[in-house]
N, C-alpha and C positions, 0 to 999 in steps of 0.2 A: 596338230596341237593337242587334240583330245587323247591320242595314244600316249603322248609324252606325259600328260597329266595322270593317266591310268598307271603308267610305269612308276612314276614318282609316288603315287598313292600306295602302290604295292610295297615299295621299299620302306616307306614311312610305317606302314602297318607291320612289316617284318621287323624293323628296328624296334618299334614299340613292344611287340610281342616278345622279342628276344630279350629286351631289357627286363620285362616282367619275369620271364622264364629264368634268366640269369640271377635275378634277385632271389627267386625261390630257391635255386640251387645253392647260392651263396649262404642263404639262411640255414640250410641243412648241413653245411660243412662242419666237420668236427675239428677239434684242435689238431688231431693227426693229419687231417686233410690240409689244413692251413700250413702245418710244418712241412709236409711233403711238397706242397706248392712252392713254399719259400726256397726249397732246395733243388727242385726239379731241374731248372735250366742251368743252375750252377754245376750240378752233377753231370749234366749232359755236356756242358762246356769242358769240364775236367776230362770226360771221356774223349772228346774231340782233341784236346791238348795231348792226350796220351797216345794218339795214333803215331806209329813209328816212322813218320816221314818228316825229317827235320828240314827238308827243302820246301815244305808247305807252310804257308802263313797260317795263323789261327783262323782267319776268315776262310781260307781254302779248306782247312780241316772241317770246320763247321758246315761248310757248303757240301762237302763230300758226304758227311753224315746225313745231311738232309736229302741229298740226291737219292738215297736208298730208303727213305722213310715212307713213301706212299704205300698204303695198304699192307703194312707189316707190323708186327709187334716191336716194341723197343728192343727186346733181346735179339730179334732177327735183324733189325736195323743196325745195331752195333756190330753184330757178327759180319754182316755184309760190308760195312765200312772198314772193319779191321782186315777182312780178306783183301779188299781192294787196296788198302794201304800196304799190304804185304805183296802186292803184285798178282794176287789171285783174282780171276774174274768171278764175281759172285754169281750164283745161280739166280735166275729170275729174269725180269724184263730187261731187254737190251737197252730200252730207253733210259733206265736208271743208270746203267753203265755209261751210256753216252752223256747223260747229265753230269755224272761224276767226272768224266773226261773233260767236259767243258769247265767244270769248277776248278780243276787243276790249273787251267790256263787263265780263267776269268774270275775266280772267286765267286762272290755272291751273284755276279752277272751271268754266271753259267747256269743259273736256275731260272727257268722260264715261268714257273707257276707261282701264283700268289702265295699258296700255302707253303711250298718248299722254300721260297725266298724268306718268308716271315719266320719259318722254323730255323733256318740257318742263322738269321739275325738274332733270334731269341737265344739260341745256343751260344752265340758269340757275346751275349750280354746286353743286347738292345732291349731294355725293359718296356719299350713302347710297342714292340712287335707283338702282333696278335695272330696266332695260328688258328685258322678255321679249317678243321678237318672233319671227318665223318662224325666224331663224337661231339664236336661243337655244333654241327648242323643238327644233330639229334637233340642236344641241349636247347637249341633255339627253336626246336620243333619246326624246322624248315619243311619237312615232309619228303626230303630226299637227302642223299648222303654227299652230294657234291654241288656246291653253290656256283651260280654264275658270278661274274665279276661284281655286279651291283649287289647281289645277295651277300657276297663275301664282305664287301665294304660295310653293308648295313649291320651284319653280325659283328664284325670287328669293332664298329663304332658303339654298338650296344655293350660289348665287353668293356670298352674304355669308359663308358658312362657309369656302369656299375662299379668298376674299379675305383673311380673317383669318389663315389659314394662311400666306399669302404676304406679310403685312403691307402689303396694298394696300387702297385704298378699294373698296367694292362697285361703284361706277360704273366705276372703272378696270379692275377684274377683268372686269366684264361686257363692256366695250369690247374688252379683250384676247381674251377667248373669242370674241367676235363676229368679230374680225379673223382669228383663227386658223381658225375654221370657214368663214368666207367666202373666205379666201385673199387678202384685200386690205382696206385701210382705208376705201375709198370705195364 
């Protein structure tokens, strides 16, 4: 019982600190940051829609894009997804190709990670999806670049809390924090 209480206390502390950190980040956002955040997922969705596979649903295209997203720049991510859509096996981790293969048959369900699944859903227009990647972990001051499941949920809930305070969607708030922390939208 004591261990469960300690775990719950850690996640409450993470949530509380993340809310404070996200408020600080949101307060420093410029008009440009806000405009970029408003467009980010719509532009990503337009890219997914542009993939030259008319046999793929929009959800499949968004999922394939997300499958290639871990630990790459957005430009690299798009290039890998485009190569894959053209039948070219992208260079990089085989696990990303395997995930993309699963996405072709299973859509969102082909993605096994919390981050990649949320990213695919956000690209597809789910305004409640919150992507917690390395930059969001840094914004939350997690102390590491990859959260466990409980940490992921605490950080995502902190984004939702701050988004509500600013009358923004969670996806847009996450994009804005990401842009502020990263210093650029791409």
